[in-house]
C-alpha positions in Angstrom: 107.3 129.9 102.9 109.9 127.6 104.5 111.1 124.6 102.7 108.7 122.1 104.4 106.5 119.3 103.2 103.4 119.2 105.4 102.3 115.5 105.8 98.8 114.6 107.0 97.2 111.1 107.4 93.5 111.3 106.5 92.7 107.7 107.1 90.0 106.1 105.0 87.8 108.4 103.0 85.5 108.3 100.0 87.1 109.3 96.7 84.9 112.3 96.2 85.9 113.7 99.6 89.6 113.2 98.6 89.1 115.2 95.5 87.3 118.0 97.3 90.0 118.2 99.9 92.7 118.4 97.2 90.8 121.1 95.3 90.7 123.3 98.4 94.3 122.7 99.4 95.6 123.2 95.9 93.9 126.6 95.7 95.6 127.5 99.0 98.9 126.3 97.7 98.5 128.3 94.5 97.9 131.3 96.7 101.1 130.5 98.7 98.9 130.3 101.8 100.3 126.8 102.7 103.6 125.1 101.9 103.9 121.9 99.8 101.7 119.2 101.1 101.3 115.4 101.1 98.0 113.7 101.9 98.2 110.0 102.8 95.0 108.0 102.9 93.1 105.0 101.8 89.9 105.1 99.7 86.6 103.2 99.8 86.5 100.8 96.8 86.5 102.8 93.6 87.5 102.7 89.9 88.8 106.0 88.8 88.8 106.9 85.1 91.7 109.1 83.9 91.5 111.5 81.0 92.6 108.9 78.5 90.2 106.1 79.7 88.3 104.1 77.1 85.1 102.0 77.5 87.1 98.8 77.0 89.1 99.5 80.2 85.9 98.6 82.1 84.8 95.6 80.1 81.9 94.5 82.4 80.1 97.9 82.1 79.9 100.4 84.9 76.7 99.1 86.3 78.2 95.7 86.9 81.1 97.1 88.9 78.7 99.2 91.0 76.8 96.0 91.6 80.0 94.6 93.2 80.1 97.5 95.6 82.7 99.5 93.7 82.1 103.1 92.8 83.1 104.4 89.3 84.4 107.9 89.2 85.7 110.4 86.7 88.9 112.1 87.5 91.1 114.9 86.2 94.4 113.0 86.4 96.2 111.6 83.4 96.2 108.0 82.5 93.4 105.5 82.2 91.4 103.3 84.7 92.8 102.1 88.0 91.4 100.7 91.3 91.7 102.2 94.8 90.5 100.4 97.9 91.3 99.6 101.5 94.8 98.4 102.1 96.2 100.5 99.2 98.2 103.5 100.2 97.2 106.6 98.3 99.5 109.7 98.3 98.3 113.0 97.1 101.2 115.5 96.9 100.0 119.1 96.4 103.3 120.7 95.5 104.6 123.5 93.2 106.5 122.1 90.2 108.2 123.4 87.1 109.1 120.1 85.4 106.2 117.7 85.4 108.1 114.7 83.9 110.9 115.0 86.4 108.3 115.3 89.2 106.8 112.0 88.0 110.2 110.4 88.1 110.6 111.7 91.7 107.4 110.0 92.7 108.6 106.7 91.1 112.0 107.0 92.9 110.3 107.6 96.2 108.2 104.5 95.8 111.1 102.4 94.7 113.3 103.5 97.6 110.4 102.9 100.1 110.1 99.3 98.8 113.9 98.9 99.0 113.6 99.5 102.8 111.2 96.6 102.8 113.7 94.5 100.9 111.5 94.4 97.8 113.3 95.2 94.5 111.0 97.5 92.6 111.8 99.3 89.3 110.4 101.3 86.5 109.8 99.9 83.0 110.8 101.8 79.9 107.9 103.5 78.2 105.5 102.9 81.2 104.6 105.1 84.2 104.5 103.4 87.6 106.5 100.9 89.6 106.9 97.2 89.0 108.2 94.1 90.8 109.4 91.8 88.0 106.4 91.4 85.6 103.8 92.6 88.1 102.8 96.2 88.8 102.7 97.3 92.4 102.4 101.1 92.2 100.5 103.5 89.9 101.1 107.2 89.3 98.8 109.8 87.7 98.9 113.6 88.2 97.2 116.8 87.2 98.9 120.2 87.2 97.1 123.5 87.3 98.8 126.9 87.7 102.0 125.1 88.6 100.6 123.0 91.4 99.9 119.3 91.4 97.1 117.1 92.7 96.4 113.3 92.5 99.6 111.3 92.7 100.5 107.8 93.6 98.7 104.6 94.7 100.8 101.7 96.1 99.4 98.2 96.9 100.3 97.4 100.4 97.9 94.8 101.7 94.8 95.1 99.5 92.4 92.9 97.6 93.9 92.5 94.2 90.8 90.8 92.6 89.2 94.1 91.5 92.2 94.7 89.2 91.4 91.4 87.5 88.0 92.8 86.4 89.5 95.7 84.4 92.3 96.6 82.1 94.6 98.3 84.7 96.1 101.6 83.4 95.1 100.5 79.9 97.8 97.8 79.8 96.4 94.5 78.5 97.4 91.4 80.4 99.1 93.2 83.3 99.0 91.5 86.7 99.2 93.3 90.0 101.0 92.5 93.1 101.3 94.0 96.6 103.8 94.4 99.5 101.9 91.6 101.3 102.2 89.2 98.3 105.9 89.9 98.0 106.8 89.7 101.7 103.8 87.9 103.4 104.1 90.5 106.1 100.8 91.8 107.6 100.3 95.1 109.4 102.8 96.9 107.2 100.7 100.0 106.4 101.7 102.3 109.3 105.4 101.7 108.7 105.2 101.9 104.9 103.2 105.1 105.1 106.1 106.7 107.0 108.6 105.4 104.5 106.7 106.9 101.6 106.5 110.3 103.3 110.2 110.3 104.2 111.3 109.3 100.7 109.1 111.8 98.9 110.3 114.6 101.1 113.9 113.5 100.3 113.1 113.5 96.6 111.6 117.0 96.7 114.4 118.4 98.9 112.0 119.3 101.6 111.9 118.9 105.4 109.0 116.7 106.5 106.5 118.1 109.1 103.6 116.1 110.4 100.4 118.1 110.7 96.8 117.3 111.6 94.1 117.1 109.0 92.3 119.8 111.0 95.2 122.2 110.6 95.3 121.6 106.9 91.6 122.2 106.4 91.7 125.3 108.6 94.5 126.7 106.5 92.5 126.0 103.3 89.4 127.7 104.8 91.4 130.7 105.9 93.0 131.0 102.4 89.5 130.8 100.8 88.4 133.6 103.1 91.6 135.5 102.4 92.4 136.0 106.1 95.8 136.4 107.7 95.5 133.0 109.4 96.1 131.4 106.0 99.9 132.0 106.4 101.5 129.5 108.8 103.9 130.8 111.4 
C-alpha cells in the first residue's frame, strides 16, 4: 500500500449512514484492501452520545430534543454528548495507528493549523480534548480504535447554528460555550476552503500524500474487500 491518504467529500448525510460507511471502510482498511482514508462531510442535526455519556448531558430528555427535530444517537466513540449539524465540518479518518494518544494530538494540531491559515488563533487546553479559541470551544474530537484502525474523528464548527449546544452539556463540560469560524471571522461561505485546509493539514500530520477520490470509488473498494475480490486492492 502506498503512503497515501484517500480523501472523499460525502456531502451532507444522516448520522447512521456515516457510521455504516465507516464500518465498511474500516473493515476494508483492516484487511489492507484500501489505504488510509479521510471522509469529510456534514450531518443532519443529531446529538451523539459517546461511551462516557450520562443522562445529565441531555438535561431536557431525549424526547424533547427529538421534538426540536434533532436525532439522538448512540455512538462507539469515546467522550460524552456533542452536536453535529449542517455547517459543521465532520472528518472521519479511517487510518492505521499504533499510538492512540499521539494520533489524537495530531488531529488537534491539524485543526489548529487549519485555523491558523484562517488567521484564527486556536489552541488546546490542558486536561481537555478538543480545540479552543480563548474560552470557547470550536472543535471536538472523539475516536474509536479496533484492530489498530480508527473511526469517528473530529467535528469543527465552521458556520453552523450554535443554539443546539446551549441545550446540552457539550462533551460533559459544564458551562462551556461554543464558537465557530463564522463567529470569529464573520466570513461566510468558508466551508469549501476550510474543508481543503483540514484535509491538507491532516495529511501533513500523518506523513501521507493526499489523494482526492470519489465516494463511489471508496464504496466500490469496500464492497470488493467484503467480497474478497482482487478489485479491493487499488492500483
